[in-house]
C-alpha positions in Angstrom: -0.1 0.0 0.0 1.1 3.6 -0.7 0.3 5.3 2.6 0.6 9.0 3.1 0.5 11.0 6.3 0.0 14.7 6.5 1.3 16.5 9.5 1.5 20.0 10.9 4.2 21.7 13.1 2.8 23.6 16.0 4.2 25.4 19.1 4.7 23.1 22.1 2.0 23.5 24.5 4.3 24.6 27.3 5.7 27.5 25.1 5.0 30.9 26.4 3.3 32.7 23.4 4.2 36.3 22.7 2.7 38.3 20.0 4.7 40.3 17.3 4.7 44.0 17.6 2.2 44.6 14.8 -0.3 42.2 16.4 -0.7 40.3 13.2 0.9 37.1 14.5 3.0 35.3 17.1 6.7 36.1 17.8 8.4 32.8 16.6 11.6 33.6 18.6 12.4 31.0 21.1 9.5 28.7 20.4 9.9 25.1 20.6 8.1 23.3 17.8 6.5 19.8 17.8 4.3 17.7 15.7 0.7 18.3 16.5 -0.5 15.5 18.9 -3.4 14.3 16.7 -0.9 14.1 13.9 1.3 11.7 15.8 -1.9 9.4 16.1 -2.0 9.5 12.3 1.7 8.6 12.1 1.2 5.7 14.4 -1.9 4.3 12.6 0.0 4.6 9.2 3.0 2.7 10.8 0.8 -0.1 12.2 -0.9 -0.5 8.8 2.3 -0.7 7.0 3.4 -3.4 9.3 0.3 -5.5 8.5 0.7 -5.0 4.8 4.1 -6.2 3.6 5.5 -4.1 0.8 3.8 -1.0 2.1 5.4 2.4 2.5 4.7 5.3 4.7 5.4 8.8 3.2 5.0 11.8 5.5 4.3 15.4 4.2 4.4 18.8 5.9 3.9 22.1 4.5 5.8 25.0 6.0 9.1 26.7 6.2 12.7 25.3 6.7 11.8 24.7 10.4 9.2 22.1 9.6 12.2 19.7 8.8 12.7 18.9 12.3 9.1 17.6 12.7 9.6 15.5 9.4 12.8 14.2 11.1 10.8 13.0 14.1 8.3 11.4 12.0 11.2 9.4 10.3 12.5 8.6 13.7 9.2 7.2 14.7 9.5 4.8 11.6 8.2 6.6 8.5 9.9 5.6 5.3 10.3 8.9 3.6 9.5 12.6 4.2 8.7 15.5 2.1 8.6 19.2 3.0 6.3 21.4 0.8 8.0 24.9 0.9 5.0 27.3 1.9 4.8 30.1 4.3 4.3 29.2 8.2 1.2 31.3 7.9 -0.4 29.6 5.0 -4.2 28.9 5.6 -6.1 25.6 5.3 -7.2 26.0 1.7 -3.7 26.6 0.6 -2.1 23.7 2.6 -4.7 21.4 1.4 -4.3 22.3 -2.3 -0.5 21.9 -1.9 -0.8 18.5 -0.1 -3.1 17.2 -2.8 -0.8 18.3 -5.5 2.0 16.7 -3.8 0.4 13.4 -3.3 -0.4 13.6 -7.0 3.3 13.9 -7.8 4.5 11.3 -5.5 2.3 8.4 -6.6 -1.2 7.1 -6.3 -2.4 7.0 -2.7 -4.2 3.9 -1.1 -5.0 5.8 2.0 -4.1 9.1 3.6 -4.1 9.8 7.4 -4.2 13.2 9.0 -4.9 14.5 12.6 -8.4 15.7 13.2 -7.1 19.2 13.9 -4.0 21.2 14.7 -3.6 22.3 18.2 -2.6 25.9 17.2 -5.6 27.0 15.2 -8.1 24.1 15.8 -9.5 24.6 12.4 -9.8 20.8 11.5 -10.4 21.8 7.8 -7.4 20.5 5.9 -8.5 16.9 5.9 -11.8 17.5 4.4 -10.5 20.0 2.0 -7.7 17.6 0.9 -10.2 14.8 0.4 -12.3 17.0 -1.9 -8.9 18.0 -3.8 -8.2 14.2 -4.2 -11.7 13.2 -5.0 -11.6 10.7 -2.0 -14.2 9.9 0.6 -13.5 11.6 4.1 -14.0 10.1 7.5 -13.4 12.5 10.3 -12.6 12.3 14.1 -12.0 8.5 13.9 -11.0 6.5 17.1 -11.2 3.1 15.6 -10.5 1.4 12.3 -11.0 -2.2 10.8 -9.3 -2.9 7.6 -10.9 -5.0 4.9 -10.3 -5.9 1.4 -10.1 -2.6 -0.3 -12.2 -0.8 2.3 -12.1 0.6 5.9 -14.8 0.5 8.6 -14.3 3.5 11.1 -15.7 4.2 14.5 -16.6 7.6 15.5 -17.8 8.7 19.0 -20.3 11.5 18.2 -21.2 12.6 21.8 -24.0 11.5 24.2 -22.9 7.9 24.3 -23.6 7.6 20.7 -21.3 5.9 18.2 -21.1 6.0 14.4 -19.9 3.2 12.3 -18.9 4.2 8.9 -17.6 2.0 5.9 -16.1 3.3 2.9 -14.1 2.0 -0.1 -10.3 2.9 -0.4 -8.6 5.3 -1.2 -9.9 7.6 1.5 -8.8 10.3 3.8 -9.1 9.5 7.5 -8.5 12.0 10.3 -7.3 10.6 13.7 -8.9 11.4 17.0 -7.6 10.6 20.6 -8.2 6.8 21.4 -7.2 5.5 17.9 -3.9 4.3 19.1 -1.0 5.0 21.5 1.9 6.8 19.5 5.3 5.3 19.9 8.2 7.1 21.3 11.2 7.8 19.0 14.3 6.3 20.4 17.5 8.2 20.8 19.2 5.9 18.2 16.4 6.3 15.7 16.5 10.1 16.2 20.3 10.1 15.2 19.6 7.9 12.3 16.9 10.2 11.2 19.1 13.2 11.0 21.2 11.4 8.3 18.0 10.7 5.9 17.3 12.8 3.1 14.2 15.1 3.1 12.9 16.1 -0.2 11.5 19.6 -0.8 8.9 20.6 -3.2 8.5 24.3 -4.1 5.3 26.2 -4.3 6.0 26.8 -8.0 6.3 23.1 -8.6 3.1 22.7 -6.9 1.3 25.3 -8.8 0.6 27.2 -5.5 0.3 31.0 -5.6 -0.8 33.7 -3.2 -4.2 33.6 -4.8 -4.8 30.3 -3.4 -5.1 31.9 0.1 -8.7 32.4 1.2 -8.2 33.7 4.7 -5.9 36.0 6.7 -5.6 36.2 10.4 -5.2 39.8 11.9 -5.3 41.5 15.3 -4.1 38.7 17.5 -4.8 39.2 21.1 -3.6 37.1 24.1 -6.2 35.8 26.6 -6.8 37.8 29.7 -4.7 36.7 32.7 -6.4 34.4 35.1 -7.5 35.6 38.4 -5.3 34.7 41.3 -6.3 31.7 43.3 -7.8 32.3 46.8 -7.3 29.7 49.5 -10.0 29.4 52.2 -8.7 28.5 55.5 -10.5 26.8 58.5 -12.4 23.5 59.1 -14.5 22.0 56.4 -17.7 23.6 57.9 -16.0 26.9 58.0 -14.7 26.6 54.6 -18.0 25.6 53.2 -19.7 28.6 54.8 -17.0 31.0 53.6 -17.3 29.5 50.1 -21.1 30.0 50.1 -20.6 33.7 51.3 -18.0 34.4 48.6 -20.2 32.9 45.9 -23.1 34.9 46.9 -21.3 38.0 46.7 -19.9 37.2 43.2 -23.5 36.6 42.1 -24.6 39.9 43.5 -21.7 41.7 41.8 -22.8 40.4 38.3 
């Protein structure tokens, strides 16, 4: 099988985000970048499928500037066979990224299945997977936390809230977006990380993909940090005294609204 995984590089969740002076983006200085966690699930699922299908290969793609190479190398260290960077700006929108990824997959070979994360943790848009499927002309199943593989088809499980579960079957090729619970991503060992540093990573330019600024559909402006959290107040005393004081404080807060 020809298995593709599309990943996005995002700031580490422990990173303290600062805004640029013009307010139109984040200051990328001193940011530690990681693979978006849902995309790690997509990588793991692709690797497990490859191991069950002899002769299969896993190719990981990511759109972005040179820094994206680090995340691609981590995917290689996890076990991917090859990695390709699509040379796009870091602030390219979902429409641009989806079009670039579809064009790249078209250049690299016919896909049997494409895995993505359900959303990137930086913007939470969750749009690239569906847009990519439309570009490729594939069925799309989103927010998947269970997959059974058949002969030329997949059966996917989705938790849709309220204790309800959807079971969806579709023929391959298809685009599947991974949700928490699908699997447990493996850790890249130190030895594999060292080996991954020596592996080649191909780059495809925007011109080669036919991508122009006209493909961008959205622009983000006027970023604002969330307001600071109110300091925590500790209530001293016995349990009964704490309960009475808590009731009094809550009552005052309600009256102040």
